[in-house]
Phi, psi and omega in degrees: 000138179287112183289133182202156172236112183242126180242095179041185177039196181269167179222151175263112188274128177253112180246129181267122184262140176242101178294162185302319183300321181288323183286337183296337181262011183294154180281191183253035179301135181268359180288132183265147174227169177262129181239157173249122186247123177252138182252153185293315187240316182205161179298133177227078183302331182298328179295323178295315181294320180295332179279353179102004182269166175250134186274136175247233180294150177231141182235096184301322186300325183247010178055051183222160180211159175269139181221135175256120184198171177279168179297323180295318179294323178296321179295319179297318181293321183294339182280350181286142181291336181284348186262128180275322181197157171228120184236141172293135172292146182227150170283137179235147177203153176286150175283135184301331183300327180292324180289318193268003188295130176261105186297336185291337183300314179292326182296331179258003176069032178298317180301331178296323178293320180298325179299335178265016179068018177262111186228007180087013183300132177082359181262128182265124179242116179271123178261100181273103193194221181267011185100182178226139178295117181277351182257001184286130183293343182261359184237137177240100184272118185285319185196176179184176183204144177245126177253001178278160189276338191265353179203150174268355182278141175261015175293146185277123176246019178234314180115332184296314180297322179293324180295314179294321180298321180294325177294326178286307193217028174300144184213082174216074187299329180294336176265355181080007184260104185228152173257175181298319181238079190295344179256005179293152176274114181275127179245118182272122176240100187273109179239351179242146186273191185295340177265001181082020180252156178194170179252162178299322181296323178295319179297316180297319180296316179295320179295318180298319178299316181296321179295317180293333177281356176060046176291164181268326186219143175240128177253126180234093181267055174205171179209168177219149179280349187261124173291147182216121178297322182293318179293318179301317180294320181295318180291325177295322176299316180299314182295320179293335176276004178090010180270130176271131180243125174247136183221152181287136179289337178116159184251033182255029176291160180237072177061237183272354182288147173257108181227140184281087183236023177297135186266171171273144009272001184298336182292336186289146181297333183282357187242144174273111181275130187242127175260170185244143173233163176266188185284357171260011182062027174263144178302129177296140186302332184273349190287124180292143178245161179161169183299335184285341182301127183252317181221158173243152180208163179304134182212015181240123179053054180269120180278130179202179180293158180217201183301152176057241179243031186253175177208168178174174182267144172223159178233147177150166173293342173299328180277330179289322185301315181295339172299318180290318178298318177296322179296319178296326178297320177295316179295323181295323176290319184291323183230071187296339182273348182283141178279166182304314180300323180293319179293323179296316178296327181298316180287327176298316182288330184275344186301144176280114185296126177236158178069221180293155179298136180078194181290135177221173188284343181271315189244357186065226177285345179130192183287131176309128176223127177283136181286171174294117183254023182293341180271359181288135180268081183239132180292148177296147182248156177290149176294150176294145176221099184236040180303125177084006180295146180298139178271131176292158184246136181294137182243138175276091189259150179286161190287325182229087184288349172237155179298153176300324183233078189281350185274115178282129174271126181308139184301328183293347179277351182251078184270336184287148173285142180288160176301149182242169176054048180285129182227167181223160176209134177261130180236125175262123184276169182298330180277006178091351179285161183238134175242148174244128177255135176243128179240154177203163176257135179195128174296140189262000180293125175075012183267134176274307179192173174250156177236129181256131178249136177237127180051041173091346182245151177300135185242312183197148174267138179247110187284324184228149173080189183229043181215142177229138180244118176262109190268149171053048180281148178267164179303140181156185179252130183234136178241127184241143171223154183230140173236165176242139178244125184273183184294342177268010180064026175266134185257140179282174168294165179284150177288179172300153182274131176251123180258129181236129180249120175259114184283152173296137179301132177251155182285141175209147177281155173298159179299150181291145178284150178291326182228077184291153181283162172233154186236129182294332184266013176237100178271171181297332183268003180289138189300331182249024184300314184298307180297324180297314181292323180294314182289323179290328179293342179252011175076013182283314178241150184225153173246199176206144179055036178074010181243144175260331181057064187296335182275349180289153180283152175280130178273156181304315180293320179297316182301316181290327177296317180295317177296318182298324179295322179291318185272003177059043173288164179288117182262006179299123180301137182217160169284139179246178179280356182268137183294337183253012177229099178254186183296336182285344181283132189300329184255019185299322179296318179295318181297316180301315182291323179295321178292318179297329179273006177061036179270326179209158182227172178266198183252165186296340180272008177086009179255164175250333180057062185295339182265001174291151179292148174262123180281166180297320178292319179298318181295320177298318180298317180297314179299320179298320180290319183295314186255008171056060176226153177204142177247180184237327188271116179273110187263351185252141185293337182256016178239115176242185183298333183269000180289138176303125179076019186303313181297319179292321177300317179299317180296314181299324179288318180302328182256018172059031176275328171234150180239346181078198184253166184298336181273009177083013179254163174251334181059060184296338181273353179285147175297146180269127180279162180297322179292318178298318179300312181301318181294311181297314183295321179296315180294318180297318179300317177297320178297315181294326177294322179294325178296000000 
């Protein structure tokens, strides 16, 4: 067996080669080693045995085999003309630096600061979280405090606090595991338990301890939906004492939507609210947006320290926040005389503007960037020397080790009765979008507002009335709860949960006409009589003067009109951007909508050519785009990967919607007749209904 040590990912294999000339002078040492023997033309195991070796694994593809033999025997074997090479087997392994690399460090320019000897030395950063692992080889915990009830230890029994601490100040360069400020003094303030839960009183106690210890920076990688006068006052005290506080904006973002869901304490003016971006500097889908967002930082798949002596990647605004805290630690060392507001302004001005010009709700001032610190008067530091230091071990960690809202609000603060008789209604709008309405009963005396929760998280405040509208929802299952907040800002318990299921849109034909047309040129024995009559009875296809003219080709404008009638597009005639499609053209509304939906386009000369024939391949391509289908198996001899509509043609054939011609062709370049269109569209509609 080829002896090897492989640690995930890829490895660079180092094989030591012994050419024949060198081996010929080998001694007669009897110690055996494992060699890899390659042959010129084909495997010849007998040569290995004749040389005195024992055969192990064999690889026919490369004409090579494993052999256990002495150095002298290997030299004898290497001299044979049939042998291409004899190599010592080697242990191979990946370099730890590749595993542990934190991509975010370069994105915020932390290594540039280290080049100027700015590493956060002497700056105390309090990590208010689940504690910090005191046994981790990459973390040096200076001090700590526990505010939880079950232990006096500030050691981390969850992992979240250690992960944030490592992003701030991990320091194990030989393993490649580094934080933004590797020389900062990490202070563990344990306010959340092993499950990532805690109470407001625990947070206040931990914060007060940190303030009294005169730390320089406080990192809070958690949030709560509940505003708190006591927390606001404590944070204001910290800021007035010169302490910089950075907090996570929250993970309640909704994809591309911009909604003001920044959580507390990040919402407070005294706190730097941090959003998350990915390695393309795009806002992470989960990152909450809102006016309070001040800075953005890397927050997707960030590798850092974890429980015990382990490490692994996590994503969240919890991971973005310690980048900012670490950056403040570097600035605090570089400019120790500057006050907190000045350092805060420095990062605002240095941020890389993302999104809209200036400060915006998604990115704040932009991506965190450390300024040029070459003017900082910082003494040179000794190089790290960690020879023999324990290597951290990768951990398969869960994505969110603490709750989104870990701060428990004392039960006595929720005196109001929750709303009752909560009901829902799904409304489909004319444009095809779906809204969900939530209604409830609640006496309005003394009420400040209601709060609506969706799928467990706070979603929106309702200032007036007893109704909430969730607009433009996508198919899926939604669970809603409602609370009431009184004039004293006390929130009730949640109401009963209402579950609403929005089904995926299914295909359906338009309603049948009361007086459908009949066509003189379509007899009962005509091969496409049934689909033509079915589609015409629903107003999808039309004839003129009692004729359908099944053999005529389908025109580009006609094809879009037929699709538009089924999909209920706006058929109101309009002027379009095409010089040959004006308001007078019967299908101008359908053409305009099809172009806006990127289903079909015009020509480079600014025309659409609505009266040009639609080929069979073009029609398949249009249907594929409209109904979002594609196949893989090309069954026709004249359809290849480069054929117009190839994927759609494959799908139509796979589901027996088209069969092609007896000679095995599809003839994608031939014009599509009106009868062929009716047949294909009718079969496709039946298939989509069955799905």
